[in-house]
C-alpha positions in Angstrom: -15.7 26.5 17.2 -14.1 26.4 13.7 -11.7 24.6 12.5 -8.3 26.7 11.9 -6.0 23.4 11.3 -5.1 22.5 7.6 -4.8 19.6 5.9 -1.5 19.1 6.2 -1.7 20.1 10.1 -3.9 17.5 10.6 -1.9 14.9 9.1 1.2 16.0 10.9 -1.4 15.6 14.3 -2.8 12.3 13.5 0.9 10.9 12.3 2.6 12.4 15.9 -0.4 11.0 17.8 -0.7 7.6 15.6 2.9 6.4 15.3 3.9 5.6 18.3 0.4 3.8 18.5 1.7 2.0 15.4 4.7 1.1 17.1 3.0 -0.1 20.1 0.5 -2.2 18.3 3.7 -4.0 16.2 5.4 -4.4 19.2 2.7 -6.1 21.1 1.8 -7.5 17.5 5.3 -8.8 17.6 4.8 -11.3 20.6 2.3 -13.1 18.2 4.9 -12.9 15.5 7.4 -14.2 17.4 5.7 -16.7 19.1 4.5 -18.1 15.5 8.0 -18.1 14.1 9.6 -19.7 16.7 7.2 -22.6 16.8 7.4 -22.6 13.3 11.3 -23.3 14.0 10.5 -25.9 16.6 7.6 -28.0 15.5 4.6 -27.5 12.2 2.2 -29.9 14.0 3.0 -27.1 17.1 2.1 -23.8 14.6 -0.8 -25.9 13.7 -1.9 -25.9 17.2 -0.9 -22.8 17.7 -2.7 -21.3 15.5 -6.0 -22.9 16.5 -5.3 -21.7 20.3 -4.3 -18.3 18.7 -7.7 -18.5 16.9 -9.8 -19.2 20.3 -7.8 -17.1 22.3 -8.2 -13.8 20.0 -12.0 -14.2 20.0 -11.8 -13.7 23.7 -9.7 -10.8 24.0 -11.2 -9.0 20.8 -14.9 -9.1 22.4 -13.6 -8.4 25.5 -11.4 -5.0 24.8 -14.7 -3.6 23.9 -14.7 -2.0 27.3 -11.0 -0.9 27.0 -12.1 0.7 23.5 -15.1 2.3 24.7 -12.7 4.1 27.5 -10.8 5.6 24.8 -13.6 8.0 23.0 -15.1 8.4 26.5 -11.8 9.5 28.2 -10.7 11.5 25.0 -14.3 13.8 25.3 -14.0 14.2 28.6 -10.8 15.1 28.8 -11.9 18.7 26.6 -14.2 19.3 29.4 -12.5 20.9 32.5 -12.8 19.5 36.0 -15.6 18.1 35.2 -14.0 15.7 32.4 -11.4 14.9 35.2 -14.3 13.2 37.2 -15.4 11.6 34.2 -12.7 9.8 33.0 -11.3 8.5 36.3 -15.0 7.0 36.8 -15.2 5.3 33.1 -11.5 4.1 33.3 -11.8 2.3 36.4 -15.3 1.2 35.3 -13.5 0.0 32.3 -11.1 -2.0 34.5 -13.8 -3.7 36.6 -16.0 -4.9 33.2 -12.7 -6.1 32.1 -11.7 -8.5 34.6 -15.6 -9.7 34.7 -15.4 -10.7 31.0 -12.3 -12.5 31.2 -13.9 -14.7 34.5 -16.6 -15.1 32.1 -14.3 -17.0 29.6 -12.5 -18.8 31.8 -14.2 -22.3 31.5 -13.9 -22.3 27.8 -10.3 -21.9 28.1 -10.2 -25.0 30.6 -12.2 -27.3 28.2 -11.1 -26.0 25.1 -9.8 -29.1 23.5 -13.3 -31.1 23.6 -15.0 -27.6 21.8 -12.5 -27.7 18.9 -13.0 -31.7 18.6 -16.5 -30.7 18.2 -15.7 -28.4 16.0 -13.8 -30.6 13.5 -10.5 -30.1 14.3 -7.8 -33.0 14.5 -7.8 -34.1 18.5 -4.4 -34.4 18.8 -3.7 -30.8 17.8 -6.7 -29.8 19.6 -5.2 -31.0 23.0 -2.1 -29.2 22.3 -4.1 -26.2 21.8 -5.7 -26.9 25.3 -2.5 -27.5 27.0 -1.4 -23.7 25.8 -4.5 -22.2 26.5 -5.1 -23.1 30.4 -2.0 -21.1 30.6 -2.8 -18.5 28.1 -6.5 -17.7 29.4 -4.7 -16.5 32.9 -2.7 -14.4 31.0 -5.9 -12.9 29.0 -6.4 -11.2 32.4 -3.5 -8.7 32.4 -3.8 -8.1 28.6 -6.9 -7.0 29.2 -6.2 -4.5 32.4 -3.1 -3.6 29.5 -6.2 -2.3 26.9 -7.5 -0.2 29.4 -4.2 1.6 30.5 -3.7 1.9 26.7 -6.7 3.3 26.0 -6.9 5.6 29.0 -3.1 6.9 28.0 -3.7 7.5 23.8 -6.9 9.3 24.7 -4.8 11.8 26.5 -2.0 11.8 24.3 0.4 10.0 26.1 1.4 7.3 23.5 5.0 7.6 23.7 5.3 5.4 27.0 2.8 2.7 25.1 5.6 2.4 22.0 8.4 1.5 24.8 6.6 -0.5 27.2 5.3 -2.8 24.1 9.6 -2.7 22.8 10.2 -4.3 26.3 7.6 -6.9 26.6 8.1 -8.1 23.2 12.0 -8.4 23.7 11.5 -10.2 27.1 9.1 -12.2 24.9 11.3 -13.2 22.4 14.1 -14.1 25.1 11.7 -16.3 27.0 10.5 -18.4 23.7 14.0 -19.1 23.3 14.5 -20.2 27.0 11.1 -21.7 27.3 10.3 -23.5 23.9 13.9 -25.0 23.0 15.2 -25.5 26.6 18.0 -23.2 26.3 19.6 -22.3 29.4 19.2 -25.5 31.4 15.3 -24.8 31.4 13.0 -27.6 30.5 12.0 -27.6 26.8 8.4 -27.1 26.9 7.5 -26.4 23.8 3.8 -25.1 23.0 3.6 -24.4 26.6 7.3 -22.7 26.6 5.3 -20.1 24.5 2.1 -19.5 26.5 4.3 -18.7 29.9 6.3 -16.5 28.4 3.4 -14.3 26.8 1.6 -14.3 30.0 5.2 -12.7 31.9 4.9 -10.2 28.9 1.7 -9.4 29.7 2.0 -9.3 33.2 5.2 -6.7 32.6 3.4 -4.6 30.7 0.2 -4.0 33.1 2.7 -3.5 35.7 4.7 -0.7 34.0 1.8 1.1 32.4 0.1 1.2 35.7 3.0 2.4 37.3 3.5 5.2 35.0 -0.4 6.3 34.9 0.5 6.1 38.8 3.3 8.5 38.7 2.9 10.8 35.6 -1.1 11.6 36.5 -1.9 11.1 40.0 -4.2 14.1 39.6 -6.8 11.4 37.9 -6.4 9.1 41.0 -7.6 6.0 38.6 -6.3 3.5 41.1 -7.9 5.4 44.5 -10.3 3.3 45.6 -10.5 0.8 42.6 -13.2 -1.3 44.5 -15.6 1.5 44.9 -18.3 1.0 42.0 -19.7 3.7 39.8 -23.4 2.8 38.7 -23.4 5.5 36.0 -20.2 4.8 34.8 -20.5 1.4 34.3 -23.6 1.7 32.6 -22.1 3.9 30.1 -18.7 1.9 29.1 -21.4 -1.2 29.1 -23.3 0.5 26.5 -20.8 1.8 24.4 -18.6 -1.2 24.9 -20.7 -4.5 24.1 -21.4 -3.1 20.5 -18.0 -2.2 20.2 -17.0 -5.6 21.3 -19.1 -7.6 19.3 -18.4 -5.5 15.9 -14.7 -6.3 17.1 -16.1 -9.8 17.5 -17.9 -10.3 14.2 -14.7 -9.7 12.3 -12.2 -11.4 14.3 -14.9 -14.6 14.3 -14.8 -14.1 10.6 -11.4 -15.0 10.4 -11.6 -17.4 13.1 -14.2 -19.0 10.5 -11.4 -19.1 8.7 -9.0 -21.1 10.5 -11.8 -23.7 10.7 -12.3 -24.0 6.9 -8.3 -23.8 6.6 -8.3 -26.9 8.9 -10.5 -28.7 7.4 -8.2 -28.8 4.4 -5.1 -30.0 6.2 -2.0 -29.2 8.4 -0.2 -27.8 5.4 -3.2 -25.1 4.6 -3.6 -24.4 8.3 0.2 -23.8 8.7 0.2 -21.4 5.8 -2.7 -19.3 6.6 -1.8 -19.0 10.0 1.9 -17.5 8.5 -0.3 -15.3 6.1 -2.4 -14.3 9.0 0.6 -13.4 11.1 2.0 -11.2 8.3 -1.1 -9.4 7.3 -1.9 -8.6 10.8 1.1 -6.8 11.0 0.8 -4.6 8.4 -3.0 -4.2 9.6 -1.3 -2.4 12.8 -0.3 0.2 10.7 -4.4 1.0 9.9 -5.1 0.4 13.5 -2.9 2.8 14.8 -4.0 5.5 12.6 -7.7 4.3 13.2 -6.9 4.7 16.9 -5.5 7.9 16.4 -9.2 9.2 14.0 -11.0 7.7 17.2 -8.6 10.0 19.5 -9.1 13.3 17.2 -12.9 12.5 16.5 -13.3 12.2 20.1 -12.0 15.6 21.1 -13.7 17.6 17.9 -16.9 15.7 19.3 -16.0 17.2 23.0 -15.2 20.7 21.5 -18.4 20.4 18.9 -15.7 21.1 16.3 -17.4 19.7 13.4 -15.3 20.9 10.4 -12.1 19.9 12.5 -14.4 16.6 12.7 -14.3 16.6 8.7 -10.6 17.5 8.2 -9.1 14.8 10.1 -11.4 12.4 9.0 -10.6 12.9 5.1 -7.0 12.7 6.2 -7.2 9.9 8.2 -8.9 8.1 5.2 -5.9 9.2 3.0 -3.3 7.8 5.0 -4.7 4.3 5.6 -5.4 4.0 1.9 -1.4 5.3 1.0 -0.3 2.4 3.4 -2.6 -0.4 2.0 -1.1 0.6 -1.5 2.3 0.2 -0.3 1.6 -3.5 1.5 0.1 -4.3 -1.8 3.1 -4.4 -3.6 5.4 -5.9 -1.1 2.7 -8.5 -0.7 2.8 -9.6 -4.6 6.4 -8.7 -5.0 8.4 -10.6 -1.9 5.4 -13.4 -0.9 7.8 -16.2 -1.1 10.2 -14.7 1.0 8.1 -13.1 3.4 6.6 -16.6 3.8 9.6 -18.7 4.0 10.6 -16.4 7.5 8.1 -18.7 9.1 9.2 -21.9 8.3 12.6 -24.2 9.3 14.8 -24.4 6.3 15.2 -28.0 7.0 11.6 -28.7 7.2 10.2 -31.3 5.0 7.3 -29.5 4.2 9.1 -26.1 3.8 8.1 -25.7 -0.1 4.4 -27.1 0.3 3.5 -24.4 3.1 5.3 -21.7 0.7 3.8 -22.7 -2.0 0.2 -22.5 -0.5 1.5 -19.1 1.3 2.2 -17.5 -1.9 -1.9 -17.6 -2.9 -2.6 -16.8 0.0 -0.6 -13.7 0.3 -2.3 -12.7 -3.0 -5.7 -12.2 -1.6 -4.1 -10.6 1.7 -3.0 -8.0 -1.0 -6.7 -8.0 -2.3 -8.3 -7.2 1.2 -5.8 -5.1 3.0 -7.4 -1.8 1.1 -10.4 -2.9 2.0 -9.6 -4.0 5.8 -8.0 -0.4 6.1 -10.8 1.3 4.8 -13.8 -0.2 7.3 -11.0 0.2 10.9 -10.6 3.6 9.9 -14.2 4.2 9.5 -14.8 2.3 12.7 -12.2 4.2 14.4 -14.1 7.4 13.3 -17.8 6.1 14.0 -16.3 5.2 17.7 -14.9 8.9 18.2 -18.4 10.5 17.6 -20.1 7.2 19.8 -22.0 6.1 16.7 -21.7 2.8 17.3 -25.0 0.4 17.4 -25.7 0.9 13.2 -21.6 0.0 12.2 -22.3 -3.2 15.0 -25.0 -4.3 12.1 -23.3 -3.5 9.7 -20.5 -5.5 10.6 -21.7 -8.0 11.6 -24.0 -8.5 7.9 -20.8 -7.9 5.9 -18.7 -10.3 7.9 -21.3 -13.6 8.5 -23.9 -12.1 5.5 -21.2 -11.9 2.9 -18.0 -12.9 3.3 -18.7 -16.1 5.7 -20.7 -17.6 3.3 -18.4 -17.0 0.6 -15.5 -17.8 2.1 -17.1 -21.4 2.5 -18.6 -21.6 -1.0 -15.3 -20.3 -3.0 -13.4 -22.5 -0.6 -15.2 -25.7 -0.8 -18.3 -26.3 -3.5 -16.3 -24.1 -5.9 -13.3 -25.9 -5.4 -10.8 -22.6 -4.7 -9.3 -24.0 -1.7 -7.5 -21.8 0.6 -7.9 -19.1 -2.1 -11.4 -19.5 -2.2 -11.9 -19.0 1.5 -9.6 -16.1 1.4 -11.0 -14.3 -1.4 -14.5 -15.2 0.6 -13.0 -12.4 3.4 -12.0 -10.1 1.1 -15.3 -9.7 -0.3 -16.9 -9.2 3.4 -14.1 -6.6 4.3 -15.2 -5.0 0.9 -18.7 -4.5 1.4 -17.7 -3.5 5.5 -15.8 -1.1 4.6 -18.0 0.3 1.4 -21.0 0.6 4.2 -19.2 2.1 7.0 -17.5 5.2 5.3 -21.1 5.6 3.8 -22.2 5.9 7.5 -20.1 7.9 8.5 -19.9 10.3 5.5 -23.4 10.1 5.3 -24.7 10.7 9.1 -22.0 11.2 11.7 -20.2 14.0 10.1 -23.4 16.3 9.4 -24.6 15.9 12.8 -22.2 13.9 14.6 -20.1 17.0 16.3 -23.3 19.2 17.1 -24.9 16.2 19.2 -24.6 16.4 22.9 -23.1 13.0 24.6 -26.0 10.9 25.4 -27.8 12.0 22.5 -28.9 10.4 18.7 -25.5 9.4 17.9 -24.5 7.7 21.1 -28.0 5.6 21.2 
């Protein structure tokens, strides 16, 4: 089938699909940002402990969402295949629930004993104990968070993205309110500090999964994704697992690199770790735009793959990359012009360490400006590759780029060369640059030429 859509038409379609996803990601990210912001107002040691705990939690979360991310291109492809596709999308969504629950159970011991694990990694014992108290609650929250991601992938692939935005906004507002109540002990509630933030996040995740499940059941009853949910499907389970675990490891390779950087910053000191946590939150917020566009690219590529529409795949890919580059340039300017203002938002004006944190954060924001372009390129290329179900080679590209290049350079520039925190972040930027270049080369050099011509289960998916 020849593509009849112009580049402008592709841009409109991607933005109509992607902007609600961007908004949903930003609203969900607001939960983490408000946690960091309010803990920064409450206690700098609490903020540092939250950075450690958040790093620990996100590693488990990111690996586990590989299974929900596998649901996205599979449902997008199946939605183009009529009645047979309905059966397939129901089965892969159910098995996405199953595999997410299995992953949640596997990580629970690590959450429960996270304190000793963090101490063994060279972190401060007091901060590690505080992080463990947070993670024993947040570990429970991982299950509804993962189930939410499966439902988001299912609904996104069917281009029902508006509801994702509004539910994420509701959850973020509830989280802010509960943070105010439980962290600071307002409205007669106990002052729980860091644990209060964990309880607020748990409530937000439970609310999200409940609302999404209600929507899916009422609006799309013909799919019956919850009907006989306990009944397994061996073929669909194997297919989701085969696609999901490489995606999970790919995501883990990147997030693990940032987790490693947090450990390095922890070796430098509490001020450096707090500034790092703030800069990561800011960079992550702007990265959500790239991620939303990448999700849209995956959906559009998956549908083109299902239709065997190679011209549409090519044009959609070019537009997706152009939109990501435009956003990267805009954020680069903001990071370089307003770094002190952005970092200062996260620190109480009366905090004695405020000026030191801002001074450190300004340097980190300069490095964040450098890697925004690279980070956008690699996540967009990865989204396109997932759309055509090409995931094994990208997994290895990511592993080598992040851990063969990024991690050694982060350590080398940060410590032996004495660049400190800026050196750690420079190493991160170089790892992302290598990943972006290689993944774009992979897509244009291989997947665009043959991906749409292959039947599902063919070489590109192997």
